[in-house]
C-alpha positions, 0 to 999 in steps of 0.5 A, spaced: 500 500 500 505 504 501 509 503 495 503 504 491 501 511 494 509 513 493 508 511 486 501 514 485 504 521 488 510 521 483 506 520 477 502 526 480 508 530 480 510 528 473 503 530 471 503 537 474 510 538 471 508 537 464 502 541 465 506 547 468 510 546 462 505 546 457 501 551 460 507 556 460 509 554 453 502 555 450 502 562 454 508 564 451 506 562 444 499 566 445 499 573 441 500 579 444 505 582 448 505 581 456 508 588 457 504 591 453 498 588 456 500 590 463 501 597 461 495 598 458 491 595 464 494 600 468 491 606 463 498 607 460 499 609 453 506 605 452 511 608 448 517 603 445 522 605 451 516 603 456 515 597 453 522 595 452 523 597 460 517 593 462 520 587 458 526 587 461 523 587 468 518 582 466 524 577 464 521 577 457 528 578 453 530 571 457 530 565 453 524 561 453 527 555 458 530 561 463 523 564 463 519 558 464 524 556 470 523 563 473 515 562 473 516 555 475 520 557 481 515 563 483 509 558 482 512 553 487 513 559 492 506 561 491 507 567 487 502 567 481 504 574 479 499 580 478 493 580 474 492 585 468 485 586 469 484 586 476 491 589 478 492 585 484 496 579 486 493 573 483 494 569 489 489 573 493 484 573 487 484 565 486 483 565 494 477 569 494 474 565 488 476 558 491 472 560 497 465 562 493 466 555 488 467 551 494 461 554 497 457 552 491 460 545 490 458 543 497 451 545 497 451 542 490 454 535 492 449 535 498 443 535 494 446 530 489 448 525 494 442 525 498 437 526 493 440 521 488 441 516 493 434 516 496 431 516 488 436 510 486 435 506 492 427 506 491 428 505 484 431 499 485 427 496 491 421 497 486 424 495 480 419 495 474 413 498 478 410 505 477 414 509 482 421 506 478 418 508 472 417 515 474 424 516 477 427 513 471 423 518 467 425 524 471 432 522 471 432 522 464 429 528 463 434 531 468 440 528 464 437 531 458 436 539 460 441 543 458 444 547 464 444 554 461 436 553 460 435 550 466 438 556 470 434 561 466 428 557 468 429 557 475 431 565 475 425 566 471 420 562 476 423 563 483 427 570 482 422 574 477 416 571 478 416 569 486 421 573 488 424 567 493 431 568 492 436 574 490 442 573 485 445 580 487 448 578 494 452 572 493 455 572 500 447 570 502 446 563 504 439 563 500 443 565 493 447 559 492 440 555 492 439 556 485 446 555 482 447 549 486 440 546 483 442 548 476 449 544 477 446 538 481 439 536 477 443 533 471 448 530 476 442 527 480 439 524 474 445 521 472 447 518 479 440 515 480 441 511 474 448 509 476 446 507 483 439 503 481 444 499 476 449 498 482 444 496 487 440 491 482 447 488 480 448 486 487 441 484 489 442 478 483 449 476 487 449 469 490 451 472 497 444 476 497 440 469 495 444 466 501 442 471 506 435 471 504 435 463 504 437 464 511 431 469 513 435 475 514 431 481 513 431 485 507 433 492 510 439 488 513 441 486 507 440 492 503 444 496 509 449 492 511 451 488 504 448 491 498 449 498 499 456 498 501 458 494 495 454 498 490 457 504 492 464 502 491 463 503 484 460 510 485 466 512 488 470 513 482 465 517 479 463 521 485 471 523 485 471 526 478 464 530 480 467 533 486 473 535 481 468 538 476 465 542 481 471 545 485 474 547 478 468 551 477 463 551 471 463 557 467 456 556 464 452 556 470 457 561 474 455 566 468 448 565 468 447 566 475 453 572 476 456 567 481 464 570 483 467 563 482 473 560 478 469 559 472 467 566 471 474 568 473 477 563 467 472 567 463 474 574 465 481 572 464 480 569 457 476 575 455 481 580 458 487 576 455 489 576 463 495 570 462 497 570 469 490 569 472 489 564 466 495 560 468 493 560 475 486 557 473 489 551 469 494 549 474 489 549 479 484 545 475 489 540 473 491 539 480 484 538 483 483 533 478 489 529 479 489 530 486 481 527 486 484 521 482 489 520 487 484 520 493 479 516 489 484 510 488 487 510 495 480 510 498 478 505 493 484 500 495 482 502 503 475 499 502 476 494 497 483 490 498 482 486 492 484 492 488 491 493 492 492 485 491 491 486 483 495 492 483 501 489 487 501 483 482 501 487 476 508 490 479 
């Protein structure tokens, strides 16, 4: 287990290093002069002398590998540079946006886990009955609804018509409900179907048939045996979903004017704010890689057979 964790951690570091190199390389090849962008963002009409001085201060006259080395060193020390559009340290901006995104992700994940777990269990227990058909139909509708359309419908009915919520106060708890629902409803449909399928597969297993033959109660079979084995298959999918929610969703955050990472990335692209965009890409990759790493560790902790198979391959 320890060897596997070390191996996966080294892979994580390699992926992050390659990502940083590609991110910096694409920024380096992007059109536009960073020195000119920086001076223009400060409401300064740059002259050639000012541009040359700014390029020298920013190290733009150095070879590519030297520029990348300096940038990577600053990155490792927590210095992401200064934003062209907001005129502030990228680290502070990223920290503020992460807080808002985490808030949205926690509420969305709560809706997702609670609702999909209940619907998936009920749908599996009452297989092919009317309640199962209704839940499957609702799940299919949830998966099919585009996020931007769902967000606009929720805004129209619950904000414009009923005036139950406000989107102009992102710090208020009530303001996160509608964006969280917009994110979670399509995922609820997806997870409900996955949980239903996983539970039905376990119900057809030999150990369930044997437990029923011994007279074990259905509720005990479900809680003690079926659910733990069923949810193991959902953990990997859930880990990637958490990474997606933490990475921010541009469409939903734009519809609700939510000041999270997704809207920050859109602003960075619009204003060609390269330092801010670089920080977003690095953070996104780190979240996905870290989520996969943690999912692998949790999966091996729950199911030792995964560890045995991995060690056998080594």
